[in-house]
py3Dmol code that shows the C-alpha trace and the ligand (Angstrom):
import py3Dmol

protein = """\
ATOM      1  CA  MET A   1      -0.076   0.048   0.054  1.00  0.00           C
ATOM      2  CA  ASN A   2       1.475   3.200  -0.978  1.00  0.00           C
ATOM      3  CA  GLU A   3       1.832   6.192   1.453  1.00  0.00           C
ATOM      4  CA  VAL A   4      -0.416   9.268   1.398  1.00  0.00           C
ATOM      5  CA  PRO A   5       1.297  11.547  -1.203  1.00  0.00           C
ATOM      6  CA  GLN A   6       3.415  14.453  -0.041  1.00  0.00           C
ATOM      7  CA  LEU A   7       3.599  15.838  -3.483  1.00  0.00           C
ATOM      8  CA  ILE A   8       0.679  15.883  -5.827  1.00  0.00           C
ATOM      9  CA  ILE A   9       1.525  16.010  -9.705  1.00  0.00           C
ATOM     10  CA  LEU A  10      -0.758  16.897 -12.573  1.00  0.00           C
ATOM     11  CA  GLY A  11       0.361  16.342 -16.174  1.00  0.00           C
ATOM     12  CA  SER A  12      -0.046  14.098 -19.227  1.00  0.00           C
ATOM     13  CA  ILE A  13       0.381  10.273 -19.559  1.00  0.00           C
ATOM     14  CA  ALA A  14       1.364   9.401 -23.062  1.00  0.00           C
ATOM     15  CA  VAL A  15       2.341   6.770 -25.348  1.00  0.00           C
ATOM     16  CA  ASP A  16       5.315   8.109 -27.332  1.00  0.00           C
ATOM     17  CA  ASP A  17       7.163   7.470 -30.533  1.00  0.00           C
ATOM     18  CA  ILE A  18      10.586   8.868 -30.266  1.00  0.00           C
ATOM     19  CA  GLU A  19      13.448   9.211 -32.785  1.00  0.00           C
ATOM     20  CA  THR A  20      17.073  10.443 -31.824  1.00  0.00           C
ATOM     21  CA  PRO A  21      20.360  10.169 -33.721  1.00  0.00           C
ATOM     22  CA  PHE A  22      20.824   7.012 -31.372  1.00  0.00           C
ATOM     23  CA  GLY A  23      17.805   5.050 -32.345  1.00  0.00           C
ATOM     24  CA  LYS A  24      13.972   5.054 -32.784  1.00  0.00           C
ATOM     25  CA  LYS A  25      11.598   3.532 -30.514  1.00  0.00           C
ATOM     26  CA  ASP A  26       7.816   3.257 -30.649  1.00  0.00           C
ATOM     27  CA  GLY A  27       5.082   2.829 -28.108  1.00  0.00           C
ATOM     28  CA  LEU A  28       6.819   3.917 -25.074  1.00  0.00           C
ATOM     29  CA  ILE A  29       5.216   4.942 -21.964  1.00  0.00           C
ATOM     30  CA  GLY A  30       5.795   8.734 -21.427  1.00  0.00           C
ATOM     31  CA  GLY A  31       4.092  12.071 -20.524  1.00  0.00           C
ATOM     32  CA  SER A  32       4.943  14.888 -18.258  1.00  0.00           C
ATOM     33  CA  ALA A  33       3.319  13.446 -15.259  1.00  0.00           C
ATOM     34  CA  VAL A  34       4.970  10.058 -15.713  1.00  0.00           C
ATOM     35  CA  TYR A  35       8.607  11.404 -16.065  1.00  0.00           C
ATOM     36  CA  ALA A  36       8.042  13.939 -13.173  1.00  0.00           C
ATOM     37  CA  ALA A  37       6.420  11.170 -10.799  1.00  0.00           C
ATOM     38  CA  TYR A  38       9.404   8.925 -11.559  1.00  0.00           C
ATOM     39  CA  SER A  39      12.006  11.389 -10.433  1.00  0.00           C
ATOM     40  CA  ALA A  40       9.914  12.799  -7.563  1.00  0.00           C
ATOM     41  CA  ARG A  41       9.231   9.340  -6.085  1.00  0.00           C
ATOM     42  CA  LEU A  42      12.984   9.086  -5.298  1.00  0.00           C
ATOM     43  CA  PHE A  43      12.462  11.972  -2.605  1.00  0.00           C
ATOM     44  CA  ALA A  44       8.845  11.709  -1.358  1.00  0.00           C
ATOM     45  CA  PRO A  45       5.716   9.679  -2.025  1.00  0.00           C
ATOM     46  CA  VAL A  46       3.704  11.121  -4.917  1.00  0.00           C
ATOM     47  CA  GLY A  47       0.128  11.138  -6.203  1.00  0.00           C
ATOM     48  CA  LEU A  48      -0.747  11.290  -9.958  1.00  0.00           C
ATOM     49  CA  VAL A  49      -3.629  13.339 -11.434  1.00  0.00           C
ATOM     50  CA  SER A  50      -4.013  12.493 -14.966  1.00  0.00           C
ATOM     51  CA  ILE A  51      -5.965  10.510 -17.793  1.00  0.00           C
ATOM     52  CA  VAL A  52      -5.421   7.393 -19.778  1.00  0.00           C
ATOM     53  CA  GLY A  53      -7.324   5.576 -22.525  1.00  0.00           C
ATOM     54  CA  ASP A  54      -9.008   2.206 -22.359  1.00  0.00           C
ATOM     55  CA  ASP A  55      -6.233   1.018 -24.478  1.00  0.00           C
ATOM     56  CA  PHE A  56      -3.733   1.736 -21.883  1.00  0.00           C
ATOM     57  CA  SER A  57      -2.107  -1.809 -21.471  1.00  0.00           C
ATOM     58  CA  LYS A  58      -1.452  -3.916 -18.315  1.00  0.00           C
ATOM     59  CA  ASP A  59       2.144  -3.573 -18.663  1.00  0.00           C
ATOM     60  CA  LYS A  60       2.086   0.207 -18.827  1.00  0.00           C
ATOM     61  CA  TRP A  61      -0.131   0.195 -15.720  1.00  0.00           C
ATOM     62  CA  LYS A  62       2.387  -1.870 -14.041  1.00  0.00           C
ATOM     63  CA  LEU A  63       4.982   0.786 -14.858  1.00  0.00           C
ATOM     64  CA  LEU A  64       2.731   3.341 -13.258  1.00  0.00           C
ATOM     65  CA  ASN A  65       1.863   1.402 -10.119  1.00  0.00           C
ATOM     66  CA  ARG A  66       5.286   1.593  -8.279  1.00  0.00           C
ATOM     67  CA  LYS A  67       6.492   2.219  -4.861  1.00  0.00           C
ATOM     68  CA  ASN A  68       5.923   5.727  -3.783  1.00  0.00           C
ATOM     69  CA  ILE A  69       3.388   6.630  -6.679  1.00  0.00           C
ATOM     70  CA  ASP A  70      -0.191   6.814  -5.903  1.00  0.00           C
ATOM     71  CA  ILE A  71      -2.401   6.230  -8.842  1.00  0.00           C
ATOM     72  CA  SER A  72      -5.898   6.637  -7.479  1.00  0.00           C
ATOM     73  CA  GLY A  73      -6.115  10.187  -9.208  1.00  0.00           C
ATOM     74  CA  ILE A  74      -5.721   8.800 -12.725  1.00  0.00           C
ATOM     75  CA  GLN A  75      -8.997   8.703 -14.694  1.00  0.00           C
ATOM     76  CA  VAL A  76      -9.749   6.158 -17.605  1.00  0.00           C
ATOM     77  CA  GLY A  77     -11.807   6.681 -20.842  1.00  0.00           C
ATOM     78  CA  GLY A  78     -11.320   7.048 -24.516  1.00  0.00           C
ATOM     79  CA  LYS A  79      -7.902   6.732 -26.231  1.00  0.00           C
ATOM     80  CA  THR A  80      -4.420   7.260 -24.714  1.00  0.00           C
ATOM     81  CA  PHE A  81      -2.698  10.694 -25.669  1.00  0.00           C
ATOM     82  CA  HIS A  82       0.026   9.984 -28.237  1.00  0.00           C
ATOM     83  CA  TRP A  83       2.980  12.076 -29.009  1.00  0.00           C
ATOM     84  CA  GLN A  84       5.622  11.643 -31.720  1.00  0.00           C
ATOM     85  CA  GLY A  85       8.838  13.562 -31.884  1.00  0.00           C
ATOM     86  CA  TYR A  86      12.446  13.557 -32.940  1.00  0.00           C
ATOM     87  CA  TYR A  87      15.661  15.214 -32.026  1.00  0.00           C
ATOM     88  CA  GLU A  88      18.806  16.057 -34.236  1.00  0.00           C
ATOM     89  CA  HIS A  89      22.315  16.266 -32.671  1.00  0.00           C
ATOM     90  CA  ASP A  90      21.587  19.209 -30.745  1.00  0.00           C
ATOM     91  CA  MET A  91      19.134  17.523 -28.396  1.00  0.00           C
ATOM     92  CA  ASN A  92      18.008  20.624 -26.411  1.00  0.00           C
ATOM     93  CA  ALA A  93      14.903  20.942 -28.392  1.00  0.00           C
ATOM     94  CA  ALA A  94      12.491  18.253 -29.371  1.00  0.00           C
ATOM     95  CA  GLN A  95      10.618  18.555 -32.799  1.00  0.00           C
ATOM     96  CA  THR A  96       7.113  17.533 -32.522  1.00  0.00           C
ATOM     97  CA  ILE A  97       5.803  15.434 -35.398  1.00  0.00           C
ATOM     98  CA  VAL A  98       2.389  14.393 -34.052  1.00  0.00           C
ATOM     99  CA  THR A  99       0.175  15.424 -30.907  1.00  0.00           C
ATOM    100  CA  ASP A 100      -2.799  13.437 -30.776  1.00  0.00           C
ATOM    101  CA  LEU A 101      -4.237  14.742 -27.401  1.00  0.00           C
ATOM    102  CA  ASN A 102      -7.193  12.121 -27.642  1.00  0.00           C
ATOM    103  CA  CYS A 103      -8.379  11.655 -24.001  1.00  0.00           C
ATOM    104  CA  LEU A 104      -6.128  14.499 -22.766  1.00  0.00           C
ATOM    105  CA  GLU A 105      -8.195  17.052 -24.855  1.00  0.00           C
ATOM    106  CA  SER A 106     -11.332  16.909 -22.871  1.00  0.00           C
ATOM    107  CA  PHE A 107      -9.707  15.934 -19.570  1.00  0.00           C
ATOM    108  CA  GLU A 108     -11.160  17.715 -16.313  1.00  0.00           C
ATOM    109  CA  PRO A 109      -8.794  16.975 -13.551  1.00  0.00           C
ATOM    110  CA  GLU A 110     -10.599  15.723 -10.386  1.00  0.00           C
ATOM    111  CA  LEU A 111      -8.606  15.651  -7.218  1.00  0.00           C
ATOM    112  CA  PRO A 112      -9.255  12.554  -4.864  1.00  0.00           C
ATOM    113  CA  GLU A 113     -10.445  13.882  -1.583  1.00  0.00           C
ATOM    114  CA  GLY A 114      -7.081  13.353   0.258  1.00  0.00           C
ATOM    115  CA  TYR A 115      -5.373  15.427  -2.241  1.00  0.00           C
ATOM    116  CA  ARG A 116      -7.204  18.635  -1.936  1.00  0.00           C
ATOM    117  CA  LYS A 117      -5.298  19.294   1.267  1.00  0.00           C
ATOM    118  CA  ALA A 118      -1.862  18.819  -0.541  1.00  0.00           C
ATOM    119  CA  LYS A 119       0.725  21.514   0.446  1.00  0.00           C
ATOM    120  CA  PHE A 120       3.116  20.659  -2.479  1.00  0.00           C
ATOM    121  CA  VAL A 121       1.992  20.640  -5.933  1.00  0.00           C
ATOM    122  CA  PHE A 122       3.672  20.243  -9.346  1.00  0.00           C
ATOM    123  CA  LEU A 123       1.598  21.281 -12.509  1.00  0.00           C
ATOM    124  CA  GLY A 124       3.368  19.385 -15.160  1.00  0.00           C
ATOM    125  CA  ASN A 125       3.170  20.324 -18.687  1.00  0.00           C
ATOM    126  CA  THR A 126      -0.564  20.154 -19.887  1.00  0.00           C
ATOM    127  CA  HIS A 127      -3.272  22.403 -21.142  1.00  0.00           C
ATOM    128  CA  PRO A 128      -3.338  25.606 -18.729  1.00  0.00           C
ATOM    129  CA  ALA A 129      -7.181  25.228 -18.329  1.00  0.00           C
ATOM    130  CA  GLN A 130      -6.435  21.871 -16.585  1.00  0.00           C
ATOM    131  CA  GLN A 131      -3.665  23.314 -14.382  1.00  0.00           C
ATOM    132  CA  MET A 132      -6.172  26.007 -13.441  1.00  0.00           C
ATOM    133  CA  LYS A 133      -8.857  23.534 -12.631  1.00  0.00           C
ATOM    134  CA  PHE A 134      -6.463  21.667 -10.521  1.00  0.00           C
ATOM    135  CA  ILE A 135      -5.516  24.807  -8.592  1.00  0.00           C
ATOM    136  CA  GLU A 136      -9.044  25.748  -7.882  1.00  0.00           C
ATOM    137  CA  GLN A 137      -9.561  22.363  -6.052  1.00  0.00           C
ATOM    138  CA  LEU A 138      -6.686  22.894  -3.593  1.00  0.00           C
ATOM    139  CA  GLU A 139      -7.646  24.010  -0.154  1.00  0.00           C
ATOM    140  CA  ALA A 140      -4.442  25.522   1.139  1.00  0.00           C
ATOM    141  CA  PRO A 141      -1.615  24.904  -1.128  1.00  0.00           C
ATOM    142  CA  GLU A 142       1.952  26.233   0.022  1.00  0.00           C
ATOM    143  CA  ILE A 143       3.936  25.768  -2.966  1.00  0.00           C
ATOM    144  CA  ILE A 144       2.773  25.424  -6.428  1.00  0.00           C
ATOM    145  CA  ALA A 145       5.234  24.872  -9.167  1.00  0.00           C
ATOM    146  CA  VAL A 146       4.168  25.076 -12.878  1.00  0.00           C
ATOM    147  CA  ASP A 147       5.732  23.858 -16.140  1.00  0.00           C
ATOM    148  CA  THR A 148       4.692  24.519 -19.746  1.00  0.00           C
ATOM    149  CA  MET A 149       5.637  24.210 -23.313  1.00  0.00           C
ATOM    150  CA  ASN A 150       5.479  26.178 -26.508  1.00  0.00           C
ATOM    151  CA  LEU A 151       2.139  24.744 -27.816  1.00  0.00           C
ATOM    152  CA  TRP A 152       0.448  26.425 -24.882  1.00  0.00           C
ATOM    153  CA  ILE A 153       2.491  29.476 -25.108  1.00  0.00           C
ATOM    154  CA  LYS A 154       1.400  29.765 -28.852  1.00  0.00           C
ATOM    155  CA  ASN A 155      -2.238  28.820 -28.339  1.00  0.00           C
ATOM    156  CA  THR A 156      -3.346  29.683 -24.855  1.00  0.00           C
ATOM    157  CA  ARG A 157      -0.928  32.353 -23.754  1.00  0.00           C
ATOM    158  CA  ASP A 158      -3.578  34.472 -21.658  1.00  0.00           C
ATOM    159  CA  LEU A 159      -4.806  31.349 -19.913  1.00  0.00           C
ATOM    160  CA  LEU A 160      -1.203  30.460 -19.185  1.00  0.00           C
ATOM    161  CA  VAL A 161      -0.377  33.840 -17.744  1.00  0.00           C
ATOM    162  CA  GLN A 162      -3.223  33.422 -15.263  1.00  0.00           C
ATOM    163  CA  VAL A 163      -1.909  30.097 -14.111  1.00  0.00           C
ATOM    164  CA  ILE A 164       1.657  31.561 -13.688  1.00  0.00           C
ATOM    165  CA  ARG A 165       0.113  34.357 -11.487  1.00  0.00           C
ATOM    166  CA  ARG A 166      -1.165  31.607  -9.084  1.00  0.00           C
ATOM    167  CA  ALA A 167       2.253  29.848  -8.857  1.00  0.00           C
ATOM    168  CA  ASN A 168       5.218  30.318  -6.399  1.00  0.00           C
ATOM    169  CA  ILE A 169       7.732  28.653  -8.801  1.00  0.00           C
ATOM    170  CA  ILE A 170       7.765  28.505 -12.590  1.00  0.00           C
ATOM    171  CA  VAL A 171      10.121  26.173 -14.270  1.00  0.00           C
ATOM    172  CA  ILE A 172      10.429  26.807 -18.091  1.00  0.00           C
ATOM    173  CA  ASN A 173      12.821  26.533 -20.589  1.00  0.00           C
ATOM    174  CA  GLU A 174      15.154  28.984 -22.347  1.00  0.00           C
ATOM    175  CA  ALA A 175      13.444  29.013 -25.834  1.00  0.00           C
ATOM    176  CA  GLU A 176      10.062  29.001 -24.154  1.00  0.00           C
ATOM    177  CA  VAL A 177      10.674  32.047 -22.123  1.00  0.00           C
ATOM    178  CA  ARG A 178      12.014  34.069 -24.907  1.00  0.00           C
ATOM    179  CA  GLU A 179       8.853  33.061 -26.897  1.00  0.00           C
ATOM    180  CA  LEU A 180       6.656  34.049 -23.906  1.00  0.00           C
ATOM    181  CA  PHE A 181       7.719  37.464 -23.770  1.00  0.00           C
ATOM    182  CA  ASN A 182       9.014  37.941 -27.268  1.00  0.00           C
ATOM    183  CA  THR A 183      12.477  38.946 -26.143  1.00  0.00           C
ATOM    184  CA  ALA A 184      16.000  37.774 -26.873  1.00  0.00           C
ATOM    185  CA  SER A 185      16.903  38.509 -23.064  1.00  0.00           C
ATOM    186  CA  ILE A 186      16.470  35.824 -20.646  1.00  0.00           C
ATOM    187  CA  VAL A 187      17.118  38.228 -17.695  1.00  0.00           C
ATOM    188  CA  LYS A 188      14.308  40.458 -19.104  1.00  0.00           C
ATOM    189  CA  ALA A 189      12.184  37.593 -19.522  1.00  0.00           C
ATOM    190  CA  ALA A 190      12.760  36.463 -15.958  1.00  0.00           C
ATOM    191  CA  GLN A 191      11.954  40.022 -14.626  1.00  0.00           C
ATOM    192  CA  GLU A 192       8.580  39.885 -16.416  1.00  0.00           C
ATOM    193  CA  LEU A 193       7.822  36.545 -14.845  1.00  0.00           C
ATOM    194  CA  LEU A 194       8.826  37.773 -11.377  1.00  0.00           C
ATOM    195  CA  ALA A 195       6.497  40.676 -11.864  1.00  0.00           C
ATOM    196  CA  LEU A 196       3.664  38.267 -12.637  1.00  0.00           C
ATOM    197  CA  GLY A 197       3.938  36.833  -9.021  1.00  0.00           C
ATOM    198  CA  PRO A 198       6.129  33.674  -8.864  1.00  0.00           C
ATOM    199  CA  GLY A 199       8.813  34.256  -6.249  1.00  0.00           C
ATOM    200  CA  TYR A 200      11.153  31.882  -7.985  1.00  0.00           C
ATOM    201  CA  VAL A 201      11.958  31.822 -11.750  1.00  0.00           C
ATOM    202  CA  ILE A 202      13.783  28.625 -12.993  1.00  0.00           C
ATOM    203  CA  ILE A 203      15.089  28.555 -16.512  1.00  0.00           C
ATOM    204  CA  LYS A 204      16.156  25.290 -17.954  1.00  0.00           C
ATOM    205  CA  LYS A 205      19.113  25.506 -20.318  1.00  0.00           C
ATOM    206  CA  GLY A 206      19.055  21.956 -21.492  1.00  0.00           C
ATOM    207  CA  GLU A 207      22.287  20.045 -21.003  1.00  0.00           C
ATOM    208  CA  HIS A 208      23.956  23.501 -20.042  1.00  0.00           C
ATOM    209  CA  GLY A 209      22.214  23.694 -16.602  1.00  0.00           C
ATOM    210  CA  ALA A 210      19.665  26.044 -15.124  1.00  0.00           C
ATOM    211  CA  LEU A 211      19.230  29.458 -13.877  1.00  0.00           C
ATOM    212  CA  MET A 212      17.045  30.819 -11.076  1.00  0.00           C
ATOM    213  CA  PHE A 213      16.040  34.313 -10.549  1.00  0.00           C
ATOM    214  CA  THR A 214      14.390  35.930  -7.513  1.00  0.00           C
ATOM    215  CA  GLU A 215      13.851  39.528  -6.524  1.00  0.00           C
ATOM    216  CA  LYS A 216      17.054  39.304  -4.679  1.00  0.00           C
ATOM    217  CA  SER A 217      19.275  36.694  -5.976  1.00  0.00           C
ATOM    218  CA  HIS A 218      20.530  34.945  -9.179  1.00  0.00           C
ATOM    219  CA  PHE A 219      21.963  31.267  -9.202  1.00  0.00           C
ATOM    220  CA  SER A 220      23.428  29.323 -11.975  1.00  0.00           C
ATOM    221  CA  ALA A 221      23.505  25.446 -11.689  1.00  0.00           C
ATOM    222  CA  PRO A 222      25.841  23.671 -14.128  1.00  0.00           C
ATOM    223  CA  GLY A 223      24.999  21.092 -16.642  1.00  0.00           C
ATOM    224  CA  TYR A 224      26.283  17.494 -15.941  1.00  0.00           C
ATOM    225  CA  PRO A 225      28.879  16.442 -18.469  1.00  0.00           C
ATOM    226  CA  LEU A 226      27.071  13.283 -19.768  1.00  0.00           C
ATOM    227  CA  GLU A 227      28.942  11.056 -21.874  1.00  0.00           C
ATOM    228  CA  THR A 228      26.006   8.818 -23.068  1.00  0.00           C
ATOM    229  CA  VAL A 229      22.957  10.834 -24.281  1.00  0.00           C
ATOM    230  CA  LYS A 230      20.556   8.697 -25.994  1.00  0.00           C
ATOM    231  CA  ASP A 231      17.155  10.233 -25.479  1.00  0.00           C
ATOM    232  CA  PRO A 232      16.336  13.604 -23.751  1.00  0.00           C
ATOM    233  CA  THR A 233      12.483  13.109 -23.809  1.00  0.00           C
ATOM    234  CA  GLY A 234      11.187  13.879 -20.370  1.00  0.00           C
ATOM    235  CA  CYS A 235      14.250  15.497 -18.968  1.00  0.00           C
ATOM    236  CA  GLY A 236      12.279  18.889 -18.380  1.00  0.00           C
ATOM    237  CA  ASP A 237       9.703  16.712 -16.425  1.00  0.00           C
ATOM    238  CA  CYS A 238      12.238  14.696 -14.617  1.00  0.00           C
ATOM    239  CA  PHE A 239      13.851  18.125 -13.618  1.00  0.00           C
ATOM    240  CA  GLY A 240      10.655  19.592 -12.314  1.00  0.00           C
ATOM    241  CA  GLY A 241       9.699  16.335 -10.627  1.00  0.00           C
ATOM    242  CA  GLY A 242      13.131  15.999  -8.804  1.00  0.00           C
ATOM    243  CA  LEU A 243      13.007  19.575  -7.875  1.00  0.00           C
ATOM    244  CA  MET A 244       9.518  19.446  -6.245  1.00  0.00           C
ATOM    245  CA  GLY A 245      10.143  16.008  -4.933  1.00  0.00           C
ATOM    246  CA  TYR A 246      13.120  17.390  -2.884  1.00  0.00           C
ATOM    247  CA  ILE A 247      11.241  20.529  -1.698  1.00  0.00           C
ATOM    248  CA  ALA A 248       8.218  18.337  -0.652  1.00  0.00           C
ATOM    249  CA  LYS A 249      10.825  16.348   1.329  1.00  0.00           C
ATOM    250  CA  ALA A 250      12.401  19.462   2.795  1.00  0.00           C
ATOM    251  CA  GLY A 251       9.023  20.657   3.825  1.00  0.00           C
ATOM    252  CA  GLU A 252       9.859  24.319   3.143  1.00  0.00           C
ATOM    253  CA  VAL A 253      11.085  26.731   0.735  1.00  0.00           C
ATOM    254  CA  THR A 254      14.131  29.058   1.113  1.00  0.00           C
ATOM    255  CA  ASP A 255      16.873  30.237  -1.299  1.00  0.00           C
ATOM    256  CA  ALA A 256      19.199  27.476  -0.058  1.00  0.00           C
ATOM    257  CA  VAL A 257      16.608  24.532  -0.409  1.00  0.00           C
ATOM    258  CA  LEU A 258      15.668  25.757  -3.906  1.00  0.00           C
ATOM    259  CA  ARG A 259      19.327  25.810  -4.971  1.00  0.00           C
ATOM    260  CA  ARG A 260      19.797  22.304  -3.701  1.00  0.00           C
ATOM    261  CA  ALA A 261      16.437  21.356  -5.213  1.00  0.00           C
ATOM    262  CA  ILE A 262      17.659  22.525  -8.846  1.00  0.00           C
ATOM    263  CA  VAL A 263      20.741  20.481  -8.567  1.00  0.00           C
ATOM    264  CA  TYR A 264      18.758  17.493  -7.583  1.00  0.00           C
ATOM    265  CA  GLY A 265      16.495  18.088 -10.466  1.00  0.00           C
ATOM    266  CA  SER A 266      19.232  18.378 -12.845  1.00  0.00           C
ATOM    267  CA  VAL A 267      20.746  15.097 -11.369  1.00  0.00           C
ATOM    268  CA  CYS A 268      17.272  13.339 -12.278  1.00  0.00           C
ATOM    269  CA  ALA A 269      17.344  14.886 -15.690  1.00  0.00           C
ATOM    270  CA  SER A 270      20.935  13.737 -16.514  1.00  0.00           C
ATOM    271  CA  TYR A 271      20.089  10.217 -15.640  1.00  0.00           C
ATOM    272  CA  ASN A 272      17.023  10.329 -17.754  1.00  0.00           C
ATOM    273  CA  ALA A 273      18.818  11.177 -20.799  1.00  0.00           C
ATOM    274  CA  GLU A 274      20.987   8.176 -20.846  1.00  0.00           C
ATOM    275  CA  ASP A 275      18.368   5.874 -22.205  1.00  0.00           C
ATOM    276  CA  PHE A 276      15.240   5.927 -24.274  1.00  0.00           C
ATOM    277  CA  GLY A 277      11.960   6.481 -22.339  1.00  0.00           C
ATOM    278  CA  LEU A 278      11.999   5.537 -18.773  1.00  0.00           C
ATOM    279  CA  GLY A 279      14.643   2.980 -19.496  1.00  0.00           C
ATOM    280  CA  ARG A 280      17.169   4.512 -17.106  1.00  0.00           C
ATOM    281  CA  ILE A 281      15.234   6.521 -14.579  1.00  0.00           C
ATOM    282  CA  LEU A 282      13.291   3.301 -13.842  1.00  0.00           C
ATOM    283  CA  ASN A 283      16.093   1.802 -12.186  1.00  0.00           C
ATOM    284  CA  ILE A 284      17.817   4.717 -10.478  1.00  0.00           C
ATOM    285  CA  LYS A 285      18.033   4.416  -6.646  1.00  0.00           C
ATOM    286  CA  LYS A 286      18.541   7.070  -4.014  1.00  0.00           C
ATOM    287  CA  LYS A 287      22.194   6.207  -3.762  1.00  0.00           C
ATOM    288  CA  ASP A 288      22.638   7.019  -7.528  1.00  0.00           C
ATOM    289  CA  ILE A 289      20.932  10.450  -6.896  1.00  0.00           C
ATOM    290  CA  GLU A 290      23.302  11.304  -3.980  1.00  0.00           C
ATOM    291  CA  ALA A 291      26.651   9.963  -5.796  1.00  0.00           C
ATOM    292  CA  ARG A 292      25.746  12.415  -8.846  1.00  0.00           C
ATOM    293  CA  TYR A 293      24.645  15.160  -6.503  1.00  0.00           C
ATOM    294  CA  LYS A 294      28.076  14.967  -5.126  1.00  0.00           C
ATOM    295  CA  GLU A 295      29.678  15.166  -8.521  1.00  0.00           C
ATOM    296  CA  PHE A 296      27.734  18.318  -9.218  1.00  0.00           C
ATOM    297  CA  ARG A 297      29.046  19.952  -6.032  1.00  0.00           C
ATOM    298  CA  GLU A 298      32.661  19.215  -7.262  1.00  0.00           C
ATOM    299  CA  ILE A 299      32.102  20.384 -10.849  1.00  0.00           C
ATOM    300  CA  ARG A 300      31.392  23.829  -9.257  1.00  0.00           C
ATOM    301  CA  SER A 301      34.171  24.093  -6.659  1.00  0.00           C
ATOM    302  CA  PHE A 302      36.860  26.405  -7.318  1.00  0.00           C
TER     303      PHE A 302
END
"""
ligand_1 = """\
23
AMP
P 9.982 17.132 -22.047
O 11.083 16.478 -22.930
O 10.339 17.029 -20.560
O 9.634 18.391 -22.527
O 8.597 16.255 -22.126
C 8.331 15.224 -23.107
C 6.936 14.493 -22.736
O 6.097 15.572 -22.817
C 6.669 13.465 -23.692
O 6.735 12.280 -23.007
C 5.365 13.720 -24.173
O 4.544 12.765 -24.315
C 4.741 14.912 -23.326
N 4.073 15.994 -24.233
C 4.483 16.338 -25.477
N 3.557 17.197 -25.765
C 2.571 17.419 -24.756
C 1.492 18.263 -24.726
N 0.990 18.995 -25.750
N 0.842 18.146 -23.459
C 1.177 17.359 -22.639
N 2.254 16.564 -22.589
C 3.031 16.612 -23.775
"""
view = py3Dmol.view(width=600, height=400)
view.addModel(protein, "pdb")
view.setStyle({"model": 0}, {"cartoon": {"style": "trace"}})
view.addModel(ligand_1, "xyz")
view.setStyle({"model": 1}, {"stick": {}})
view.zoomTo()
view.show()
């Protein structure tokens, strides 16, 4: 029996077809909620709020039903969301070929009773209307972190801005933040985001690390020099999941906790890139996380 979740995660559950310069794999379980949960569960028990279709196979259910992942908030109906994408040698940006939202299109998140009191929440990448509906069901959230993607910036910008206004932490990648504010300057974009309300703006720079901006400080985390990169799908979600998993475990948010959380998020993302789909993060243990966290410290010591 899983424990009561300390962190609640909203996002997509997908069947992904992925091509990178290192191979092509079809029919993999993916989605923002899945990657985020697989990372966050290494720090704290998590609860997933999402939807899958009737076609979701037993094997895939087995992958969701893991220690530290509560699946009682997953709805079932219709056909599972399907995403197809590819990467070129610069693997920082996924090129989307197909987005079949299927059951995700009309998904209305419904929080199980016990989840409504959640203090720590990660709104993974999905439609901002779903993120808002999720927020509205929370009774007294302490920390809401939100992630997004170019599709929502392009198609539903106003709604996304409303969600950002309700968040304490925004996690967004470099290209997306430039697109959101139509600027080349990451610093300017970060200031615009801070002005909307979140106290912490975290900008992911793919393999080059991450930046954090607050009203008072600026932090830069290094990327991990990975030798084997096979598939970066889900790295952004693993980053967000690891970050919020660590925060939920710490039970508070301070500048110092956030800095450590960013490094833990980066550790999760770096492992995830080493194999296709969940291949690598599936078998990662807490001791692996701590070993690489230590290496991150060493990279930055001078
Ligand atoms: P990331 O590489 O972290 O940006 O996330 C990759 C995951 O996002 C894949 O597993 C996809 O299934 C999922 N994804 C792609 N497009 C969308 C979308 N429009 N809404 C929700 N999830 C998506």
